[in-house]
ROSE-4610 file (N, C-alpha, C; in Angstrom, 1 decimal, always signed):
// ROSE-4610
residu = [M/M/M/Y/Y/Y/T/T/T/D/D/D/K/K/K/E/E/E/K/K/K/I/I/I/W/W/W/T/T/T/D/D/D/R/R/R/Y/Y/Y/T/T/T/V/V/V/R/R/R/K/K/K/F/F/F/S/S/S/E/E/E/D/D/D/S/S/S/R/R/R/E/E/E/I/I/I/K/K/K/S/S/S/Q/Q/Q/D/D/D/L/L/L/Q/Q/Q/Y/Y/Y/I/I/I/K/K/K/N/N/N/I/I/I/F/F/F/K/K/K/H/H/H/I/I/I/P/P/P/T/T/T/Q/Q/Q/C/C/C/G/G/G/T/T/T/K/K/K/S/S/S/V/V/V/I/I/I/W/W/W/L/L/L/Y/Y/Y/L/L/L/S/S/S/D/D/D/Q/Q/Q/G/G/G/K/K/K/D/D/D/L/L/L/E/E/E/F/F/F/R/R/R/K/K/K/W/W/W/L/L/L/I/I/I/D/D/D/N/N/N/V/V/V/Y/Y/Y/S/S/S/A/A/A/E/E/E/L/L/L/N/N/N/F/F/F/E/E/E/G/G/G/K/K/K/T/T/T/I/I/I/R/R/R/E/E/E/Y/Y/Y/F/F/F/L/L/L/P/P/P/V/V/V/Y/Y/Y/Q/Q/Q/S/S/S/P/P/P/G/G/G/L/L/L/F/F/F/L/L/L/A/A/A/I/I/I/N/N/N/S/S/S/N/N/N/I/I/I/T/T/T/F/F/F/I/I/I/D/D/D/M/M/M/K/K/K/D/D/D/K/K/K/N/N/N/D/D/D/Y/Y/Y/V/V/V/G/G/G/Y/Y/Y/Q/Q/Q/N/N/N/R/R/R/E/E/E/Y/Y/Y/E/E/E/K/K/K/I/I/I/E/E/E/Y/Y/Y/D/D/D/Y/Y/Y/S/S/S/R/R/R/I/I/I/S/S/S/M/M/M/R/R/R/N/N/N/E/E/E/G/G/G/I/I/I/Y/Y/Y/T/T/T/G/G/G/V/V/V/L/L/L/L/L/L/S/S/S/E/E/E/L/L/L/L/L/L/H/H/H/L/L/L/N/N/N/Y/Y/Y/S/S/S/V/V/V/G/G/G/T/T/T/F/F/F/G/G/G/C/C/C/T/T/T/N/N/N/Y/Y/Y/F/F/F/G/G/G/K/K/K/D/D/D/K/K/K/E/E/E/N/N/N/K/K/K/T/T/T/K/K/K/Y/Y/Y/F/F/F/T/T/T/N/N/N/Y/Y/Y/L/L/L/K/K/K/E/E/E/N/N/N/Y/Y/Y/E/E/E/N/N/N/E/E/E/L/L/L/K/K/K/S/S/S/I/I/I/V/V/V/N/N/N/Y/Y/Y/Q/Q/Q/S/S/S/N/N/N/D/D/D/V/V/V/Y/Y/Y/D/D/D/N/N/N/I/I/I/V/V/V/F/F/F/I/I/I/P/P/P/G/G/G/T/T/T/T/T/T/I/I/I/T/T/T/F/F/F/G/G/G/P/P/P/K/K/K/G/G/G/E/E/E/Y/Y/Y/S/S/S/S/S/S/T/T/T/Y/Y/Y/K/K/K/L/L/L/E/E/E/H/H/H/Y/Y/Y/E/E/E/N/N/N/Y/Y/Y/D/D/D/Y/Y/Y/V/V/V/M/M/M/G/G/G/R/R/R/K/K/K/A/A/A/P/P/P/E/E/E/H/H/H/R/R/R/K/K/K/V/V/V/S/S/S/N/N/N/I/I/I/I/I/I/I/I/I/K/K/K]
num = [1/1/1/2/2/2/3/3/3/4/4/4/5/5/5/6/6/6/7/7/7/8/8/8/9/9/9/10/10/10/11/11/11/12/12/12/13/13/13/14/14/14/15/15/15/16/16/16/17/17/17/18/18/18/19/19/19/20/20/20/21/21/21/22/22/22/23/23/23/24/24/24/25/25/25/26/26/26/27/27/27/28/28/28/29/29/29/30/30/30/31/31/31/32/32/32/33/33/33/34/34/34/35/35/35/36/36/36/37/37/37/38/38/38/39/39/39/40/40/40/41/41/41/42/42/42/43/43/43/44/44/44/45/45/45/46/46/46/47/47/47/48/48/48/49/49/49/50/50/50/51/51/51/52/52/52/53/53/53/54/54/54/55/55/55/56/56/56/57/57/57/58/58/58/59/59/59/60/60/60/61/61/61/62/62/62/63/63/63/64/64/64/65/65/65/66/66/66/67/67/67/68/68/68/69/69/69/70/70/70/71/71/71/72/72/72/73/73/73/74/74/74/75/75/75/76/76/76/77/77/77/78/78/78/79/79/79/80/80/80/81/81/81/82/82/82/83/83/83/84/84/84/85/85/85/86/86/86/87/87/87/88/88/88/89/89/89/90/90/90/91/91/91/92/92/92/93/93/93/94/94/94/95/95/95/96/96/96/97/97/97/98/98/98/99/99/99/100/100/100/101/101/101/102/102/102/103/103/103/104/104/104/105/105/105/106/106/106/107/107/107/108/108/108/109/109/109/110/110/110/111/111/111/112/112/112/113/113/113/114/114/114/115/115/115/116/116/116/117/117/117/118/118/118/119/119/119/120/120/120/121/121/121/122/122/122/123/123/123/124/124/124/125/125/125/126/126/126/127/127/127/128/128/128/129/129/129/130/130/130/131/131/131/132/132/132/133/133/133/134/134/134/135/135/135/136/136/136/137/137/137/138/138/138/139/139/139/140/140/140/141/141/141/142/142/142/143/143/143/144/144/144/145/145/145/146/146/146/147/147/147/148/148/148/149/149/149/150/150/150/151/151/151/152/152/152/153/153/153/154/154/154/155/155/155/156/156/156/157/157/157/158/158/158/159/159/159/160/160/160/161/161/161/162/162/162/163/163/163/164/164/164/165/165/165/166/166/166/167/167/167/168/168/168/169/169/169/170/170/170/171/171/171/172/172/172/173/173/173/174/174/174/175/175/175/176/176/176/177/177/177/178/178/178/179/179/179/180/180/180/181/181/181/182/182/182/183/183/183/184/184/184/185/185/185/186/186/186/187/187/187/188/188/188/189/189/189/190/190/190/191/191/191/192/192/192/193/193/193/194/194/194/195/195/195/196/196/196/197/197/197/198/198/198/199/199/199/200/200/200/201/201/201/202/202/202/203/203/203/204/204/204/205/205/205/206/206/206/207/207/207/208/208/208/209/209/209/210/210/210/211/211/211/212/212/212/213/213/213/214/214/214/215/215/215/216/216/216/217/217/217/218/218/218/219/219/219/220/220/220/221/221/221/222/222/222/223/223/223/224/224/224/225/225/225/226/226/226/227/227/227/228/228/228/229/229/229/230/230/230/231/231/231/232/232/232/233/233/233/234/234/234/235/235/235/236/236/236/237/237/237/238/238/238/239/239/239/240/240/240/241/241/241/242/242/242/243/243/243/244/244/244/245/245/245/246/246/246/247/247/247/248/248/248/249/249/249/250/250/250/251/251/251]
x = [-25.6/-24.6/-25.0/-24.0/-24.3/-23.9/-24.6/-24.3/-23.1/-22.5/-21.4/-21.7/-23.0/-23.4/-23.5/-24.0/-24.1/-22.7/-21.8/-20.5/-19.7/-20.1/-19.5/-19.8/-20.9/-21.3/-20.9/-21.2/-20.9/-19.4/-18.6/-17.1/-16.6/-17.4/-16.9/-16.5/-15.5/-15.1/-14.5/-14.4/-13.9/-12.3/-11.7/-10.3/-9.6/-8.6/-7.9/-6.5/-6.0/-4.8/-4.8/-4.3/-4.4/-3.0/-3.0/-1.8/-0.8/+0.4/+1.5/+1.9/+1.5/+1.9/+0.9/-0.4/-1.5/-2.1/-1.8/-2.2/-3.0/-3.2/-3.7/-5.2/-5.5/-6.9/-7.1/-8.0/-8.2/-8.9/-8.3/-8.9/-10.3/-10.6/-12.0/-13.0/-12.5/-13.4/-13.7/-12.7/-13.0/-13.9/-13.8/-14.6/-16.1/-16.2/-17.5/-18.2/-17.5/-18.0/-18.4/-17.6/-17.9/-19.1/-19.3/-20.4/-21.8/-21.8/-23.1/-23.4/-22.4/-22.6/-23.8/-24.0/-25.1/-26.4/-26.5/-27.7/-28.1/-27.3/-27.6/-28.6/-29.7/-30.8/-30.3/-30.9/-30.6/-31.9/-31.8/-32.9/-33.2/-34.5/-34.9/-34.1/-33.4/-32.6/-31.4/-31.0/-29.8/-28.5/-27.5/-26.2/-25.4/-25.8/-25.2/-23.9/-23.4/-22.1/-21.3/-20.1/-19.2/-18.2/-18.0/-17.1/-15.8/-14.6/-13.3/-12.5/-12.0/-11.1/-9.7/-9.0/-7.6/-6.8/-5.7/-4.9/-3.9/-2.9/-1.8/-0.5/-0.6/+0.6/+0.6/+1.9/+2.1/+1.3/+0.7/+0.0/-1.2/-1.8/-3.0/-2.5/-1.4/-0.9/-0.5/+0.1/+0.4/-0.9/-1.9/-3.2/-3.8/-3.7/-4.2/-3.4/-2.1/-1.4/-1.9/-2.2/-2.8/-4.1/-4.9/-6.2/-6.1/-5.2/-5.0/-4.4/-3.5/-2.9/-3.8/-4.8/-5.6/-7.1/-7.6/-9.0/-9.4/-8.8/-9.4/-8.6/-8.9/-8.3/-9.2/-9.0/-9.9/-9.1/-9.5/-8.9/-9.6/-8.8/-9.4/-8.7/-9.6/-9.1/-8.7/-7.5/-7.0/-6.3/-6.8/-6.2/-5.8/-6.7/-6.5/-5.7/-5.2/-4.4/-5.2/-5.1/-5.7/-4.7/-5.0/-4.2/-4.9/-4.2/-4.8/-4.8/-6.0/-6.1/-6.3/-5.4/-5.5/-6.2/-7.1/-7.8/-6.9/-6.0/-4.8/-5.2/-6.2/-6.5/-6.7/-7.1/-7.3/-6.0/-4.8/-3.5/-2.9/-3.2/-2.4/-3.1/-4.4/-5.1/-4.7/-4.8/-4.5/-5.4/-6.7/-7.7/-8.6/-9.1/-10.0/-11.0/-12.3/-13.3/-13.6/-13.5/-13.7/-14.9/-15.8/-17.0/-16.7/-17.1/-16.8/-18.2/-18.4/-19.7/-19.4/-20.5/-20.3/-21.5/-21.3/-22.4/-23.2/-23.1/-23.8/-25.3/-25.9/-27.3/-27.8/-26.8/-27.2/-27.0/-26.4/-26.3/-27.7/-27.8/-29.2/-29.4/-30.2/-30.6/-32.0/-32.1/-33.3/-34.4/-34.1/-35.2/-34.6/-35.5/-35.1/-34.0/-33.9/-32.8/-31.4/-31.4/-30.1/-29.7/-30.6/-30.4/-29.0/-28.2/-26.9/-26.7/-27.7/-27.7/-27.1/-26.6/-26.0/-27.1/-28.3/-29.3/-30.7/-31.6/-33.0/-33.7/-33.5/-33.9/-35.4/-35.9/-37.3/-37.4/-38.1/-37.9/-38.6/-39.5/-40.2/-39.3/-38.2/-37.3/-36.4/-36.0/-35.0/-33.7/-32.7/-31.3/-31.3/-32.0/-32.1/-32.5/-33.5/-34.0/-32.8/-32.1/-31.1/-29.9/-29.6/-28.6/-28.9/-30.2/-30.6/-30.6/-31.0/-31.0/-29.6/-28.6/-27.2/-26.7/-27.0/-26.6/-27.2/-28.5/-29.1/-28.4/-28.1/-27.4/-26.1/-25.3/-24.0/-24.1/-25.1/-25.4/-25.8/-26.6/-27.0/-25.8/-25.0/-23.8/-22.8/-22.6/-21.7/-22.1/-23.4/-23.9/-23.8/-24.0/-23.9/-22.4/-21.5/-20.1/-19.5/-19.9/-19.5/-19.9/-21.2/-21.7/-21.0/-20.9/-20.3/-18.8/-18.1/-16.7/-16.5/-17.4/-17.4/-17.7/-18.6/-19.0/-17.9/-17.0/-15.9/-14.7/-14.9/-13.9/-12.8/-13.2/-12.2/-12.6/-11.6/-11.8/-12.0/-12.8/-13.3/-13.3/-12.9/-13.1/-13.7/-14.7/-15.3/-15.1/-14.7/-14.4/-14.9/-15.7/-16.3/-16.1/-15.2/-14.9/-13.9/-14.4/-13.6/-13.3/-13.1/-12.9/-11.9/-10.7/-9.6/-9.8/-10.7/-11.0/-11.5/-12.1/-12.7/-11.6/-10.4/-9.3/-8.7/-8.8/-8.4/-9.2/-10.5/-11.4/-11.3/-11.3/-11.3/-10.1/-8.9/-7.8/-7.8/-8.2/-8.3/-9.3/-10.4/-11.4/-10.9/-10.1/-9.5/-8.6/-7.7/-6.8/-7.5/-8.4/-9.2/-9.9/-10.6/-11.3/-10.3/-9.3/-8.3/-7.6/-7.3/-6.6/-7.5/-8.8/-9.7/-9.9/-10.0/-10.2/-9.0/-7.8/-6.6/-6.3/-6.7/-6.4/-7.5/-8.7/-9.9/-10.9/-10.3/-11.2/-12.2/-11.7/-12.5/-13.6/-13.2/-14.2/-15.2/-14.8/-15.8/-16.7/-16.2/-17.1/-18.1/-17.7/-18.6/-19.7/-19.3/-20.4/-21.3/-20.8/-21.6/-22.4/-21.9/-22.6/-22.9/-21.8/-22.0/-22.4/-23.1/-23.5/-22.6/-21.9/-21.0/-19.9/-18.7/-17.6/-17.9/-18.9/-19.2/-19.8/-20.6/-21.2/-20.1/-19.3/-18.2/-17.2/-16.9/-15.9/-16.3/-17.6/-18.2/-18.5/-18.2/-18.4/-17.3/-17.7/-16.8/-16.9/-15.8/-15.8/-15.4/-16.0/-15.8/-15.6/-14.6/-14.5/-15.6/-16.0/-17.0/-16.5/-17.4/-17.1/-16.0/-15.1/-14.1/-14.4/-14.3/-14.4/-13.1/-12.3/-11.0/-11.1/-10.3/-10.4/-9.1/-9.1/-7.9/-8.2/-7.3/-7.5/-7.5/-6.7/-6.6/-6.4/-7.2/-7.1/-6.4/-5.6/-5.1/-6.1/-6.0/-7.1/-6.4/-7.0/-6.5/-7.8/-7.8/-9.0/-8.8/-7.6/-7.3/-7.3/-8.0/-8.1/-6.8/-6.0/-4.6/-4.2/-3.3/-2.7/-1.5/-1.5/-0.4/+0.2/+1.3/+2.0/+2.4/+2.2/+2.6/+3.2/+4.5/+5.2/+4.9/+4.3/+4.1/+2.7/+1.9/+0.5/+0.2/-0.5/-1.1/-2.5/-2.7/-4.0/-4.4/-5.7/-6.2/-6.6/-6.0/-6.4/-7.5/-8.1/-9.2/-10.5/-11.4/-12.8/-13.6/-13.2/-13.8/-15.2/-15.4/-16.6/-17.0/-18.2/-19.1/-18.9/-19.2/-19.3/-20.5/-20.5/-21.6/-22.8/-23.9/-25.1/-25.9/-26.3/-27.1/-28.5/-29.0/-30.4/-30.3/-31.0/-31.1/-32.2/-31.8/-32.8/-33.6/-34.1/-35.0/-36.1/-37.3/-38.5/-39.0/-38.9/-39.5/-40.4/-41.7/-42.6/-42.9]
y = [-10.4/-9.3/-8.2/-7.8/-6.7/-5.4/-4.4/-3.0/-2.5/-1.4/-0.8/-0.5/+0.0/+0.4/-0.9/-1.9/-3.2/-3.8/-3.6/-4.2/-3.6/-2.4/-1.8/-2.7/-3.3/-4.2/-5.7/-6.1/-7.5/-7.9/-6.9/-7.1/-6.8/-6.3/-5.9/-7.1/-7.0/-8.0/-7.3/-8.0/-7.4/-7.4/-6.3/-6.2/-6.5/-7.5/-7.9/-7.3/-6.8/-6.1/-5.1/-3.9/-2.9/-2.8/-2.3/-2.1/-1.2/-1.5/-0.6/+0.5/+0.4/+1.3/+2.4/+2.0/+3.0/+3.4/+4.6/+5.0/+6.3/+7.0/+8.4/+8.4/+9.1/+9.4/+10.9/+11.1/+12.5/+13.4/+14.6/+15.5/+15.9/+16.0/+16.4/+15.3/+14.0/+12.9/+13.0/+13.3/+13.5/+14.7/+15.7/+16.9/+16.5/+15.7/+15.3/+14.5/+13.6/+12.8/+13.7/+14.7/+15.6/+16.4/+16.8/+17.7/+16.9/+15.7/+14.9/+14.3/+14.3/+13.5/+14.0/+15.2/+15.7/+15.5/+15.0/+14.8/+13.3/+12.5/+11.0/+10.9/+10.1/+9.9/+9.2/+9.5/+8.8/+8.4/+7.4/+6.9/+7.9/+8.4/+9.3/+10.6/+11.0/+12.2/+12.2/+11.0/+11.0/+11.0/+11.6/+11.5/+10.6/+9.3/+8.4/+7.9/+8.1/+7.7/+8.8/+9.0/+9.9/+9.2/+9.7/+9.1/+9.9/+9.2/+9.9/+9.3/+10.2/+9.8/+9.8/+8.7/+8.5/+8.2/+8.9/+8.7/+7.6/+7.4/+6.4/+7.1/+8.3/+9.0/+9.5/+9.7/+10.3/+9.8/+10.6/+10.2/+9.4/+9.6/+8.8/+7.3/+7.1/+5.7/+5.1/+5.9/+5.4/+4.9/+5.7/+5.4/+4.1/+4.0/+2.8/+1.6/+1.7/+0.6/+0.2/+1.1/+0.8/+0.1/+0.5/-0.1/-1.6/-1.9/-3.2/-4.1/-3.5/-4.3/-4.6/-3.7/-3.8/-4.1/-3.9/-4.0/-5.0/-4.8/-5.4/-6.7/-7.7/-9.1/-10.1/-11.3/-12.4/-13.7/-14.6/-16.0/-16.7/-17.4/-18.1/-19.5/-20.5/-21.9/-22.0/-22.0/-22.1/-23.4/-24.3/-25.6/-26.3/-26.3/-27.1/-26.4/-25.2/-24.4/-23.1/-22.8/-21.5/-20.4/-19.4/-18.3/-17.0/-15.9/-14.6/-13.9/-13.8/-13.1/-11.6/-10.9/-9.4/-8.9/-7.9/-7.3/-6.2/-6.6/-5.8/-4.5/-4.3/-3.0/-1.9/-2.2/-1.2/-0.5/-1.2/-0.6/-0.2/-1.0/-0.9/-0.1/+0.1/+0.7/+2.2/+2.8/+4.2/+5.1/+4.8/+5.6/+4.8/+5.4/+4.6/+5.6/+5.1/+5.8/+4.9/+5.5/+4.8/+5.3/+4.3/+4.7/+4.7/+5.8/+6.0/+6.0/+5.0/+5.0/+5.6/+6.1/+6.7/+6.4/+6.8/+6.6/+7.9/+8.8/+10.1/+10.0/+9.1/+8.9/+8.2/+7.7/+6.9/+7.8/+9.0/+9.8/+10.2/+10.2/+10.4/+11.9/+12.4/+13.8/+14.0/+14.7/+14.7/+15.5/+16.5/+17.3/+17.9/+18.6/+19.1/+20.2/+20.8/+21.8/+21.2/+19.8/+19.1/+18.7/+19.0/+18.6/+19.1/+18.2/+18.7/+18.9/+18.7/+18.9/+17.8/+16.8/+15.6/+14.6/+14.8/+13.8/+14.5/+13.8/+14.3/+13.3/+13.6/+12.6/+12.5/+11.3/+11.0/+10.4/+11.1/+10.8/+9.5/+9.0/+7.7/+6.5/+6.7/+5.7/+5.3/+4.1/+3.6/+3.3/+3.0/+2.8/+1.7/+0.7/-0.4/+0.1/+1.0/+1.6/+2.4/+3.2/+4.0/+3.1/+2.0/+1.1/+0.6/+0.2/-0.4/+0.7/+1.9/+3.0/+3.3/+3.3/+3.6/+2.5/+1.3/+0.2/+0.4/+0.8/+1.1/+2.2/+3.3/+4.4/+4.1/+3.3/+2.9/+2.1/+1.2/+0.4/+1.3/+2.3/+3.2/+3.9/+4.5/+5.3/+4.4/+3.2/+2.2/+1.9/+1.7/+1.4/+2.5/+3.7/+4.9/+5.1/+5.1/+5.3/+4.2/+2.9/+1.9/+2.1/+2.5/+2.7/+3.9/+5.0/+6.2/+6.0/+5.3/+5.0/+4.1/+3.1/+2.3/+3.1/+4.0/+4.8/+5.9/+6.1/+7.0/+6.2/+4.9/+4.0/+3.6/+3.5/+3.0/+1.5/+0.7/-0.6/-0.5/-1.3/-1.1/-2.4/-2.4/-3.5/-3.0/-3.6/-3.2/-4.2/-3.8/-4.7/-4.1/-5.0/-4.6/-5.6/-6.5/-7.4/-6.8/-6.6/-5.9/-6.8/-8.1/-9.1/-8.7/-8.3/-8.1/-6.8/-6.0/-4.8/-5.3/-6.5/-7.0/-7.5/-7.7/-8.1/-6.8/-6.7/-5.5/-4.3/-4.5/-3.5/-2.1/-2.1/-0.9/+0.0/-0.5/+0.3/+0.7/-0.1/+0.2/+1.3/+1.2/+2.3/+3.6/+3.6/+4.9/+5.4/+4.6/+5.1/+5.6/+4.9/+5.3/+6.6/+6.7/+8.0/+9.1/+8.9/+10.0/+10.5/+9.5/+9.9/+10.8/+10.4/+11.2/+12.6/+12.7/+14.0/+14.9/+14.3/+15.0/+15.5/+14.8/+15.1/+15.8/+15.6/+16.2/+16.9/+17.6/+18.2/+19.2/+20.1/+21.1/+20.5/+19.6/+18.9/+18.2/+17.4/+16.6/+17.5/+18.6/+19.5/+20.2/+20.5/+21.1/+20.1/+18.8/+17.8/+17.6/+17.4/+17.1/+18.4/+19.5/+20.8/+20.8/+20.5/+20.3/+21.6/+21.4/+22.6/+22.8/+21.8/+22.0/+21.0/+21.3/+20.4/+19.1/+19.1/+17.9/+16.9/+17.3/+16.4/+15.9/+16.7/+16.3/+15.4/+15.7/+14.9/+13.5/+13.3/+12.0/+11.1/+11.7/+10.9/+9.9/+8.7/+7.6/+7.1/+6.9/+6.5/+5.0/+4.4/+3.0/+2.8/+2.0/+1.8/+0.9/+1.2/+0.5/+0.0/+0.1/-0.4/+0.4/-0.2/+0.5/+0.3/+1.3/+1.2/+1.6/+0.6/+0.9/+1.0/+1.8/+2.0/+2.5/+2.4/+2.8/+2.6/+3.2/+3.1/+1.6/+0.7/-0.6/-1.6/-2.7/-3.7/-4.9/-5.7/-6.9/-8.0/-9.0/-10.0/-11.4/-12.4/-13.8/-14.6/-15.5/-16.4/-17.6/-17.7/-18.8/-18.3/-19.1/-18.8/-19.2/-18.2/-18.6/-17.6/-18.1/-17.3/-16.5/-15.2/-14.4/-13.6/-13.0/-12.2/-10.8/-9.8/-8.5/-7.9/-7.5/-7.1/-8.1/-7.7/-8.7/-9.3/-9.2/-9.5/-10.7/-11.7/-12.7/-12.3/-12.5/-12.1/-13.1/-13.2/-14.2/-13.5/-14.0/-13.5/-14.4/-13.9/-14.7/-14.0/-14.4/-13.8/-14.5/-14.2/-15.0/-14.4/-13.1/-12.6/-11.3/-11.2/-12.3/-13.2/-14.4/-15.2/-14.7/-14.9/-14.5/-15.3/-14.7/-15.4/-15.9/-17.1/-17.7/-17.2/-16.8/-16.3/-14.9/-14.0/-12.6/-12.4/-11.7/-11.5/-10.2/-9.9/-8.8/-9.3/-8.8/-9.2/-8.0/-8.2/-7.1/-7.9/-7.7/-8.5/-7.6]
z = [-24.4/-24.3/-23.3/-22.6/-21.6/-22.2/-21.8/-22.2/-21.4/-21.9/-21.2/-19.7/-19.5/-18.1/-17.3/-17.9/-17.1/-16.8/-17.7/-17.5/-16.3/-16.0/-14.8/-13.6/-13.5/-12.4/-12.7/-13.9/-14.2/-14.2/-14.4/-14.4/-13.0/-12.1/-10.8/-9.9/-9.2/-8.2/-7.0/-5.9/-4.7/-4.8/-4.9/-5.1/-3.8/-3.9/-2.7/-2.7/-3.8/-3.9/-5.1/-4.9/-5.9/-6.6/-7.8/-8.6/-7.9/-7.9/-7.3/-8.3/-9.6/-10.6/-10.9/-10.8/-11.2/-9.9/-9.4/-8.0/-7.9/-9.0/-8.9/-8.5/-7.5/-7.1/-7.5/-8.5/-9.0/-8.0/-7.8/-6.8/-7.2/-8.5/-8.9/-8.6/-8.5/-8.2/-6.7/-5.9/-4.4/-4.2/-4.9/-4.8/-5.2/-6.2/-6.6/-5.5/-4.9/-3.8/-2.7/-2.3/-1.3/-1.6/-2.8/-3.2/-3.1/-3.4/-3.4/-2.1/-1.2/+0.1/+0.9/+1.1/+2.0/+1.4/+0.1/-0.6/-0.6/+0.0/+0.1/+1.2/+1.0/+1.9/+3.2/+4.3/+5.6/+6.3/+7.1/+7.9/+9.0/+9.0/+10.1/+10.2/+9.1/+9.1/+10.0/+10.5/+11.4/+10.6/+11.2/+10.7/+11.7/+11.6/+12.7/+12.3/+11.1/+10.6/+10.0/+10.4/+9.8/+8.8/+7.7/+6.7/+6.6/+6.6/+6.5/+5.3/+4.5/+3.4/+3.9/+3.6/+3.9/+2.6/+2.4/+1.3/+1.6/+0.7/+0.9/+1.2/+1.9/+2.1/+3.6/+4.1/+5.4/+6.6/+7.4/+8.6/+8.2/+7.1/+6.7/+6.5/+5.9/+5.7/+7.1/+8.0/+9.3/+10.0/+9.9/+10.6/+10.0/+8.6/+8.0/+8.4/+8.6/+9.1/+10.5/+11.3/+12.7/+12.5/+11.5/+11.3/+10.8/+9.9/+9.5/+10.6/+11.4/+12.4/+13.6/+13.8/+15.0/+14.8/+13.5/+13.3/+12.2/+11.0/+9.8/+9.4/+10.2/+9.9/+10.6/+10.2/+10.8/+10.7/+11.5/+11.4/+10.3/+9.5/+8.3/+8.2/+8.0/+7.7/+6.2/+5.9/+4.5/+4.3/+3.5/+3.2/+4.5/+5.5/+6.7/+7.7/+7.5/+8.5/+8.8/+10.1/+10.6/+10.4/+9.6/+9.4/+9.8/+10.0/+10.2/+8.8/+8.3/+7.0/+7.2/+6.6/+6.6/+5.4/+5.6/+4.4/+3.9/+3.1/+2.7/+2.1/+1.3/+0.7/+1.8/+3.0/+4.1/+4.2/+4.0/+4.1/+2.8/+1.7/+0.5/-0.7/-0.6/-1.7/-1.8/-3.0/-3.2/-2.4/-2.2/-1.5/-0.6/+0.5/+1.3/+2.0/+2.0/+2.8/+4.0/+5.2/+6.4/+7.1/+7.4/+8.2/+9.7/+10.3/+11.7/+12.4/+13.2/+14.0/+15.4/+16.0/+17.3/+18.2/+19.5/+20.5/+20.6/+19.7/+19.9/+20.0/+19.2/+19.2/+20.4/+21.2/+22.4/+23.7/+23.5/+24.7/+25.2/+26.5/+27.1/+27.1/+26.2/+26.2/+26.8/+27.9/+28.7/+28.0/+27.3/+26.6/+25.3/+24.6/+23.3/+23.3/+24.5/+24.6/+24.6/+24.7/+24.7/+23.2/+22.3/+20.9/+20.4/+19.8/+19.4/+17.9/+17.2/+15.7/+14.9/+15.6/+14.9/+14.5/+15.0/+14.8/+14.8/+14.3/+14.4/+15.4/+16.6/+17.6/+17.7/+17.7/+17.9/+19.3/+20.2/+21.6/+22.0/+21.1/+21.5/+21.1/+20.4/+20.0/+21.2/+21.2/+22.2/+21.6/+22.4/+21.9/+20.8/+21.0/+20.0/+18.6/+18.6/+17.4/+16.7/+17.5/+16.9/+16.4/+17.1/+16.6/+15.3/+15.1/+13.8/+12.7/+13.1/+12.1/+11.7/+12.6/+12.3/+11.3/+11.5/+10.6/+9.2/+9.1/+7.8/+7.1/+7.9/+7.3/+6.7/+7.5/+7.0/+5.7/+5.6/+4.4/+3.2/+3.5/+2.4/+1.8/+2.7/+2.3/+1.6/+2.1/+1.5/+0.0/-0.2/-1.5/-2.5/-2.0/-2.9/-3.2/-2.2/-2.5/-3.4/-3.2/-4.1/-5.5/-5.7/-7.1/-7.7/-7.0/-7.6/-8.0/-7.1/-7.4/-8.6/-8.8/-10.0/-11.2/-11.1/-12.3/-12.6/-11.6/-11.8/-12.4/-12.7/-13.3/-12.3/-11.0/-10.1/-9.8/-9.5/-8.9/-7.4/-6.9/-5.5/-4.7/-3.4/-2.5/-1.2/-0.7/+0.5/+1.6/+2.8/+3.9/+5.2/+5.8/+7.1/+8.2/+8.0/+9.1/+10.1/+11.3/+12.3/+13.5/+13.2/+14.2/+15.3/+14.8/+15.7/+16.6/+16.2/+17.1/+18.5/+18.5/+19.7/+20.7/+20.2/+21.1/+21.7/+23.0/+23.7/+23.2/+23.1/+22.5/+23.2/+24.6/+25.3/+25.0/+24.9/+24.6/+23.1/+22.3/+20.8/+20.6/+21.3/+21.2/+21.6/+22.7/+23.2/+22.2/+21.6/+20.6/+19.4/+18.9/+17.7/+17.9/+19.0/+19.4/+19.5/+20.3/+20.5/+19.3/+18.4/+17.2/+16.3/+16.2/+15.4/+16.0/+17.3/+18.0/+17.9/+17.9/+17.9/+16.5/+15.5/+14.1/+13.3/+13.8/+13.0/+13.9/+15.0/+16.0/+15.3/+14.5/+13.9/+13.0/+12.2/+11.3/+12.1/+13.1/+13.9/+14.6/+15.2/+16.0/+15.0/+13.8/+12.8/+12.4/+12.3/+11.9/+13.0/+14.2/+15.4/+15.8/+15.5/+15.9/+17.4/+18.2/+19.6/+20.3/+21.4/+22.2/+23.4/+23.8/+24.9/+24.8/+25.5/+25.5/+26.1/+27.1/+27.8/+26.8/+25.9/+24.9/+24.0/+23.5/+22.5/+23.2/+24.5/+25.2/+25.4/+25.5/+25.8/+24.5/+23.4/+22.1/+22.0/+21.7/+21.4/+20.0/+19.3/+17.9/+17.7/+16.8/+16.5/+15.0/+14.5/+13.1/+12.5/+11.3/+10.6/+9.2/+8.2/+6.9/+6.2/+5.5/+4.7/+3.2/+2.4/+1.0/+0.4/-0.1/-0.7/-2.2/-2.8/-4.3/-4.9/-6.2/-6.9/-8.4/-9.3/-10.7/-11.3/-10.6/-11.1/-10.0/-10.0/-9.1/-9.7/-8.9/-9.4/-9.3/-10.2/-10.3/-10.4/-9.7/-9.9/-9.9/-10.9/-11.0/-10.0/-9.4/-8.5/-7.1/-6.2/-4.8/-4.2/-3.7/-3.2/-2.2/-1.3/-0.3/-0.8/-0.5/-0.9/+0.3/+0.1/+1.1/+0.6/+1.5/+1.2/+2.5/+2.4/+3.6/+4.7/+5.8/+6.9/+6.9/+5.8/+5.8/+4.9/+5.4/+4.6/+4.1/+2.9/+2.3/+1.3/+0.9/+0.0/-1.3/-2.4/-3.7/-4.3/-5.3/-6.0/-5.8/-6.7/-6.7/-5.6/-4.4/-3.3/-2.9/-2.9/-2.4/-3.1/-3.7/-3.8/-5.1/-5.0/-6.3/-7.0/-8.4/-9.1/-8.7/-8.3/-7.9/-9.1/-8.9/-10.0/-10.0/-8.8/-8.7/-8.2/-8.9/-8.5/-7.4/-6.4/-5.3/-5.4/-6.7/-6.9/-7.8/-7.6/-8.3/-9.1/-10.4/-11.3/-12.3/-12.3/-13.2/-14.4]
């Protein structure tokens, strides 16, 4: 028998479609996430990933439609046919946290006077080191957000497959970067703590992991192709299957 705490995880599955009837994201839950966020540990003290909350209303929903149309889908062989599988909750879930990666840690800063406050730059490190650190940070934050949302009684689906971003990547990067700068300029400049417009103007943003959530997820025990508006998506407990072997050692 599992305890109630354990059931939060043992009953968890990757939600492929959220309920259309139960949609409320409580404002106090978002405030709680905001309050704890700066206390989440990071690798080498870097803020290499920015996280953005998007609702299912207005401009947020329009932007999320652009994300699913241009970023979060992949080709899938389904019953002998190649289809374009859309990760529907990126568009359809009540709430979404979007990881935004940037090139800020890769900007060539010649001396400590160029420090922009967005990172704790260690000068002996090379770009490859910072790329790995950024990936670790994104993973740490993803794990914390997933866990906290589950404990707030939300159903959750995480999606990080950005295959279609690679098609016409240059123009998509420009659109993504410009959209964020146009709509979140004050917030981004506050996070980056830029010292000059030249530094801020040269920042490029790239979409990363999405954490989709809502009060209730739909579930199917059958692996099947479904349709929502113009999007094909796959229902079923596809990822992850329950692992028969746990990859942790506690003696």
